[in-house]
GUTOR-906502 format. One line per 2 residues: their letters; for each residue x, y, z of C-alpha. Coordinates in steps of 0.5 Angstrom, whole numbers, plus 500, padded with zeros to 3 digits. Layout:
<sites>
A> X Y Z ~ ...
</sites>
This chain:
<sites>
MN> 442 470 274 ~ 444 464 269
LP> 444 458 273 ~ 450 453 271
RL> 448 448 265 ~ 447 441 267
KV> 453 437 264 ~ 453 430 261
LD> 456 427 268 ~ 450 431 272
RY> 445 428 267 ~ 448 421 268
LI> 448 421 275 ~ 441 424 276
RK> 438 419 272 ~ 441 413 275
FL> 439 417 282 ~ 432 418 281
ST> 431 411 277 ~ 434 407 283
AG> 430 411 288 ~ 424 409 284
FS> 426 402 284 ~ 428 402 291
ML> 421 405 293 ~ 417 400 289
IC> 421 394 292 ~ 420 396 299
TM> 413 398 298 ~ 411 391 295
IS> 414 388 301 ~ 411 393 306
CA> 404 391 303 ~ 405 384 303
ID> 407 384 310 ~ 401 388 312
FS> 396 384 308 ~ 398 378 311
DK> 397 381 318 ~ 390 384 316
VQ> 388 378 311 ~ 383 375 317
SI> 379 382 318 ~ 379 382 310
IE> 376 376 310 ~ 371 376 316
EP> 369 383 315 ~ 364 386 309
CT> 369 390 306 ~ 369 391 298
GK> 374 391 293 ~ 374 398 293
DI> 375 399 300 ~ 381 394 300
LA> 384 398 294 ~ 383 405 297
YY> 386 402 304 ~ 392 400 300
TG> 393 407 296 ~ 393 410 303
FV> 398 405 306 ~ 403 406 300
FQ> 403 414 301 ~ 403 413 308
MS> 409 408 307 ~ 412 413 302
SL> 411 419 307 ~ 415 415 313
LM> 420 412 310 ~ 422 416 304
PL> 429 418 307 ~ 431 411 308
YT> 429 409 300 ~ 433 415 298
LI> 439 413 302 ~ 438 405 300
AV> 438 408 293 ~ 444 413 293
VF> 448 407 297 ~ 446 402 292
FT> 448 405 285 ~ 454 409 288
SR> 457 403 290 ~ 456 400 283
LA> 459 406 280 ~ 465 405 285
FN> 466 398 284 ~ 466 399 277
SE> 472 404 278 ~ 467 410 275
IL> 468 414 281 ~ 475 413 281
SI> 475 415 274 ~ 471 421 275
LN> 476 424 281 ~ 482 422 277
AG> 479 426 271 ~ 480 432 275
VS> 473 433 278 ~ 473 435 285
FA> 468 431 290 ~ 465 438 291
RL> 463 438 284 ~ 461 430 284
LR> 456 432 290 ~ 452 437 285
PY> 448 432 281 ~ 447 428 288
LI> 444 434 291 ~ 440 436 285
GG> 437 429 286 ~ 436 429 293
LT> 433 436 293 ~ 428 433 287
IG> 426 428 292 ~ 426 432 298
LM> 421 437 294 ~ 417 431 292
HL> 417 428 299 ~ 415 435 302
SI> 408 436 298 ~ 407 428 299
NH> 408 430 307 ~ 404 436 307
FI> 398 435 302 ~ 398 428 299
AP> 399 423 304 ~ 394 426 309
GF> 388 426 304 ~ 389 418 302
NK> 391 417 309 ~ 383 418 311
WK> 381 412 307 ~ 387 408 310
LW> 385 410 317 ~ 377 409 316
FE> 378 402 313 ~ 382 400 320
RT> 377 404 324 ~ 371 400 321
YV> 374 393 319 ~ 380 392 323
WK> 381 396 330 ~ 374 398 332
QQ> 375 401 339 ~ 380 406 337
DK> 376 412 339 ~ 378 415 345
GK> 374 422 345 ~ 371 424 352
TT> 364 423 353 ~ 362 425 360
NV> 364 431 364 ~ 366 435 358
HL> 369 442 359 ~ 370 446 353
LT> 371 454 351 ~ 368 455 345
AP> 370 462 345 ~ 374 466 349
DV> 368 468 353 ~ 364 462 353
KV> 365 456 357 ~ 361 450 356
YI> 359 444 360 ~ 356 437 358
RG> 354 432 363 ~ 354 426 357
YN> 354 425 350 ~ 351 420 346
KN> 355 419 339 ~ 350 414 336
GK> 345 419 337 ~ 349 425 336
SM> 345 428 343 ~ 348 432 349
SG> 345 431 356 ~ 346 436 362
LR> 348 442 357 ~ 350 448 361
VE> 353 454 357 ~ 356 460 361
RF> 357 467 357 ~ 362 472 360
EG> 364 479 359 ~ 370 481 363
SQ> 370 477 369 ~ 362 478 370
IR> 357 473 368 ~ 352 475 363
SI> 348 469 361 ~ 347 462 363
LS> 343 457 358 ~ 342 450 361
AE> 338 444 357 ~ 336 437 359
NA> 338 435 352 ~ 341 438 346
RW> 340 434 339 ~ 345 435 333
KS> 340 438 328 ~ 345 441 322
EP> 350 445 319 ~ 353 450 321
DR> 353 448 328 ~ 345 448 329
WE> 343 444 336 ~ 335 443 338
LT> 335 444 345 ~ 329 441 350
QW> 327 443 357 ~ 331 449 357
TI> 333 455 361 ~ 336 462 360
RT> 338 466 366 ~ 340 473 364
FD> 344 478 368 ~ 344 485 368
GL> 348 488 374 ~ 344 485 380
KE> 338 484 376 ~ 336 477 373
TL> 331 475 368 ~ 329 468 367
QR> 326 464 361 ~ 324 457 361
GT> 321 453 355 ~ 319 446 354
TP> 318 447 346 ~ 324 445 342
LD> 329 451 342 ~ 333 451 335
TA> 340 455 337 ~ 347 455 334
LN> 353 453 339 ~ 360 452 337
IR> 360 445 338 ~ 360 439 333
PQ> 359 432 333 ~ 367 431 331
DF> 369 434 337 ~ 367 428 341
VY> 371 424 337 ~ 379 423 338
YN> 383 418 335 ~ 391 417 337
NQ> 393 417 329 ~ 388 422 327
NE> 393 428 326 ~ 396 423 320
EM> 389 425 316 ~ 390 432 316
TT> 393 436 311 ~ 398 442 314
PE> 393 447 314 ~ 388 443 317
LR> 393 441 323 ~ 394 449 324
QA> 387 450 324 ~ 386 444 329
IR> 392 447 334 ~ 388 454 334
RD> 381 451 335 ~ 384 447 341
RN> 388 452 344 ~ 382 457 344
RG> 378 452 347 ~ 383 451 353
QA> 386 445 351 ~ 393 446 351
NT> 396 439 349 ~ 397 440 342
RS> 403 437 342 ~ 401 431 337
YE> 399 436 332 ~ 405 440 332
IE> 410 434 332 ~ 406 431 326
MH> 407 438 323 ~ 414 439 324
RR> 416 432 322 ~ 413 433 315
TA> 418 438 314 ~ 424 435 317
DA> 423 429 314 ~ 423 432 307
VT> 430 435 309 ~ 433 429 311
NI> 433 426 304 ~ 438 431 302
IL> 442 430 308 ~ 442 422 307
TV> 444 423 300 ~ 450 426 302
IG> 452 421 307 ~ 450 416 302
LA> 455 418 297 ~ 461 419 302
VA> 460 412 305 ~ 459 408 298
GR> 464 413 294 ~ 470 409 296
KV> 471 402 293 ~ 472 397 299
RG> 474 390 299 ~ 466 388 301
GL> 463 391 295 ~ 456 393 295
GL> 454 388 301 ~ 458 392 305
HL> 456 399 303 ~ 449 396 303
AM> 450 394 310 ~ 453 401 312
GI> 447 404 309 ~ 442 400 312
GI> 445 401 319 ~ 445 409 318
GA> 438 409 316 ~ 436 404 322
GF> 440 409 327 ~ 437 415 324
IL> 430 412 325 ~ 432 410 332
LS> 434 417 334 ~ 428 420 331
KF> 423 415 335 ~ 427 418 341
AV> 426 425 339 ~ 419 424 338
SF> 418 421 345 ~ 422 427 348
AA> 418 432 344 ~ 411 428 346
SG> 413 428 353 ~ 415 436 354
SI> 422 434 356 ~ 424 439 350
PV> 421 444 345 ~ 417 440 339
ML> 421 444 334 ~ 428 442 337
GM> 425 435 338 ~ 424 434 331
WI> 430 437 328 ~ 435 434 333
PN> 436 428 328 ~ 437 432 322
LI> 442 437 326 ~ 446 431 329
FI> 446 427 322 ~ 449 434 319
AV> 455 433 323 ~ 456 426 321
AA> 455 428 314 ~ 460 433 314
WL> 465 429 318 ~ 464 423 312
VL> 465 428 307 ~ 472 430 310
RA> 474 423 310 ~ 471 421 303
QK> 475 419 297 ~ 478 425 294
</sites>
């Protein structure tokens, strides 16, 4: 199947679209970095962070802003350059030359799709990797008390038939106290491993147990083993399991998010909504670029008395409305009021309807 070749008009509009989107991204990123630096300058001065740490932080910050605000950058770019075309009567000339609105929309869709695919790769793979640097900087030098991981009376399912109880965990020493591991076969308990203390030894999942007891059950027969010498054993538990940050889903790539969801569900921790929300948001936001591209053309393609200023105001208003609606959708999805996937795609579904309505009313 032969794809239609791009005409001069297509190349002209796509070049204008992508260059303006890059300029919009650059300006907005510089403003965001300046505002963020003014907010954190005291921590940067007082804490022993190096220039390399600061550079790594702002590299991650730039990618995070791109991940979150790319649809807004796209909308501003479309409204800006299309409004200038309309003000110079270029859009009107194109339409008067016999080019239909649907045909005019094609280069815009190509540009929106290009940005959407780039945004998709940034969201799922690139931004999370750089976000590790940003979040490490914040947790080390700015907000030092973000760790909400549970360390007392911890219950885990490390396997479908293995239940673990930990009375207390010391994060600095990477050691557990009051460890109890129960292994089942069906509904029957087969063994109970107890230890007064357990210390992290090495990968993969090696722990050194002291003052340990192993009780093994075979029907009504029980076998008891005790030991005071250290016992080296493997447990499906790692120090990272006791660390939890509210925004740690932002530093995981999508494969890592899927793995975290499976891990938590296997351990009996059913509340994986923060991971699911982040995973679906990444795809939904990439599609948003295409929807807002259509809306931007429909809004800015008509020459009006207010000119560029009015079009930009309308574009920013639409973008702000979309962000507000997205926040409401995230809140409802996080609370369990609606399914996560539906919550993440509701703003897109609503704005698809808005885009269709604007296209029907656009200048033909």
